[in-house]
N, C-alpha and C positions, 0 to 999 in steps of 0.2 A: 096096482102101483099107487103109492101115496102121491097126492098131488104136489106136495113140496118136492119130492124126488123127481117128478116129471119136470117141474119148472127148473130145477137145477140142471137136468139134462138139456132142456130146450135152450136155456140161456148160455150154455156152453157150446152150442152148435156153432161151428165156424161161420156158417152163413148168417146166423143171427148177429153175431159179433160184427161181421162185415157190414151188413145192411142197416142194423138198428143201433149197434154200439155195445161196447162191453159194459155191463151193469155191475161188474165186480161180484157176481154171484158165484162163489166157489165151493161153499159148504151148505149143508142143510140150514145152519144158523143164519148164513147170508140170505138164503132163500126166504126163510120166514121173515126176516127183517124187510127184504124187498116187498113181500106180499103185504105186510102191515103198512109200510110207508108208501107203497104204490097203489095197487088196485083197491085194497080195503080202505085206505085213506080217501081215495077218489070217490068211492061210494058214500062215505060219511060226509065229505065236503060238497060234492056236486050231485049225488044221487045217481051216478052212472060210472062205468069203468069197464075193465076188461072181464070177459067171461071165458070159461073153459070151452074149448071145441073138442068134442069127443066123437068117436065112431059110435053109431047107433048099436051095432052088435058088440056087446061086451063093455060098453061105456069106457072105452080106451081113449085116454086123452091124446090128442095129436097137435094141439096148439092153443092159442088164445086169440080173441077177437073182441072188439068193442069200441066205445068212445073214450078218447083220451083228451084231457085238457092240458095244454102246454102253456107255461107261463108267457111264452113269446107270441102266442096266437090269441086273437080275441074270441074265437069259437072253438069248440071241441072238434077233433078230427078222428077219422077212423084209424084204428091201430090194429095190427094183427101180426102174428108170427106162427108159423107152422113148421113142424119137422119136415126136412127136405123130402122125405119119402112120400109126402102128401101134397106136394106142390102140383099145380096144373091138374087138379082133379075136381075143381069147382067147389071146394069146401068153403072158400071165402065168399063165393057167390051165394051159397046156401045159408051161411052165417048171416049175410047181409039181409036176406029175406026174413030170417027169424028175428033179427034185432030191430028192424024198422017197424 
């Protein structure tokens, strides 16, 4: 699966919209714009951002995880989103070990 198609799917999950907010990502073009203005811009500006979380077997994307700088906060915070099928399986814990 193309990563942009995965992000489109992830950002239209009802749980993501409920807990993180609607980012207005409805098309692949919206997704590419989000990736440019969000994660890729964060890496250019701060040197960190969100990373893809994938299953080891088959390199299948299941979410994203990383450091996020918000304008309203003085320091970066941990941000993550996973497809609901992968909640409560310690993927965020494992991602934390990798990122730190």
